[in-house]
C-alpha positions as CSV (number, residue, x, y, z in Angstrom):
1,X,-3.8,15.6,2.7
2,X,-1.1,17.9,1.8
3,X,2.2,16.4,0.0
4,X,5.1,17.7,-0.4
5,X,7.7,16.5,-2.6
6,X,11.5,17.1,-3.7
7,X,13.2,15.2,-6.0
8,X,17.4,15.3,-6.2
9,X,17.3,17.5,-8.3
10,X,15.3,19.7,-6.6
11,X,12.1,20.4,-7.8
12,X,9.7,21.0,-5.8
13,X,6.0,19.8,-5.8
14,X,3.0,20.4,-3.3
15,X,-0.3,18.8,-4.1
16,X,-3.3,18.4,-2.2
17,X,-5.1,14.6,-2.8
18,X,-7.8,13.3,-1.7
19,X,-7.6,9.8,-0.1
20,X,-10.0,7.3,0.1
21,X,-9.3,3.3,0.6
22,X,-11.3,-0.2,1.0
23,X,-9.9,-2.6,3.0
24,X,-11.6,-6.2,3.3
25,X,-10.2,-9.8,5.1
26,X,-11.7,-13.3,3.7
27,X,-11.8,-16.5,5.6
28,X,-10.1,-19.0,3.6
29,X,-9.8,-21.5,6.7
30,X,-9.8,-21.4,10.4
31,X,-6.1,-20.8,10.5
32,X,-6.3,-18.7,7.4
33,X,-7.2,-15.0,6.3
34,X,-6.9,-13.1,3.2
35,X,-6.8,-9.4,3.9
36,X,-7.2,-7.5,0.6
37,X,-6.4,-3.4,1.0
38,X,-6.6,-1.0,-1.9
39,X,-5.9,3.1,-1.6
40,X,-6.7,5.6,-4.4
41,X,-5.7,8.8,-3.8
42,X,-6.5,11.3,-6.7
43,X,-5.7,15.4,-6.7
44,X,-7.8,18.5,-6.0
45,X,-6.3,20.2,-9.2
46,X,-6.0,17.1,-11.7
47,X,-7.7,13.9,-11.7
48,X,-5.0,12.9,-14.1
49,X,-2.5,13.1,-11.2
50,X,-3.4,10.5,-8.7
51,X,-1.5,7.6,-6.6
52,X,-2.6,4.1,-6.2
53,X,-1.8,1.1,-3.9
54,X,-3.3,-2.5,-3.7
55,X,-1.7,-4.7,-1.4
56,X,-2.7,-8.3,-0.4
57,X,-2.4,-11.0,2.2
58,X,-2.4,-14.2,3.3
59,X,-2.5,-14.5,6.8
60,X,-1.3,-17.9,8.4
61,X,-2.5,-18.3,12.0
62,X,0.2,-21.0,13.1
63,X,-1.2,-20.8,17.3
64,X,-2.3,-18.3,19.0
65,X,0.5,-15.9,19.0
66,X,2.4,-16.8,16.1
67,X,1.9,-16.1,12.0
68,X,3.5,-16.1,8.7
69,X,1.6,-13.9,6.5
70,X,2.9,-14.0,2.9
71,X,2.4,-10.5,1.4
72,X,2.3,-8.9,-2.1
73,X,2.3,-4.8,-3.1
74,X,2.3,-2.8,-6.0
75,X,2.4,0.9,-5.6
76,X,1.4,3.3,-8.8
77,X,2.8,7.1,-9.1
78,X,1.0,8.4,-12.2
79,X,3.6,12.1,-11.9
80,X,6.4,10.6,-9.8
81,X,8.9,13.2,-9.4
82,X,12.0,12.7,-12.2
83,X,14.2,10.4,-11.0
84,X,11.1,8.0,-9.7
85,X,9.6,5.2,-10.6
86,X,5.3,5.2,-11.8
87,X,5.0,1.0,-10.6
88,X,6.8,-0.5,-8.4
89,X,5.8,-4.0,-6.5
90,X,7.1,-6.0,-4.0
91,X,6.7,-9.5,-2.4
92,X,7.1,-9.9,1.4
93,X,7.5,-12.8,4.2
94,X,6.4,-11.0,8.1
95,X,6.8,-13.7,11.1
96,X,4.5,-12.2,13.8
97,X,4.4,-13.2,17.4
98,X,2.3,-11.5,19.6
99,X,3.4,-11.3,23.1
100,X,0.2,-11.1,24.6
């Protein structure tokens, strides 16, 4: 993956990265599923330059069409642009309805 970044000071960086991920689902109960995804993107020039993401999510299937998801995610960049933080975390509640 080729990545072009430019920060607020117009400092540009072009990085070639390898992208890999793993994903798994665990059935907790008949209507509860835990999803876990992890991504790793090291630079081909330097393995000290990498990005990592972890996403964990509980899906509560209320009925055939409706589900509520509780999600936690964290993102780490070992060499972020000068105006960005290295680590970000977030929580989300997602309501999904399938019209099919």
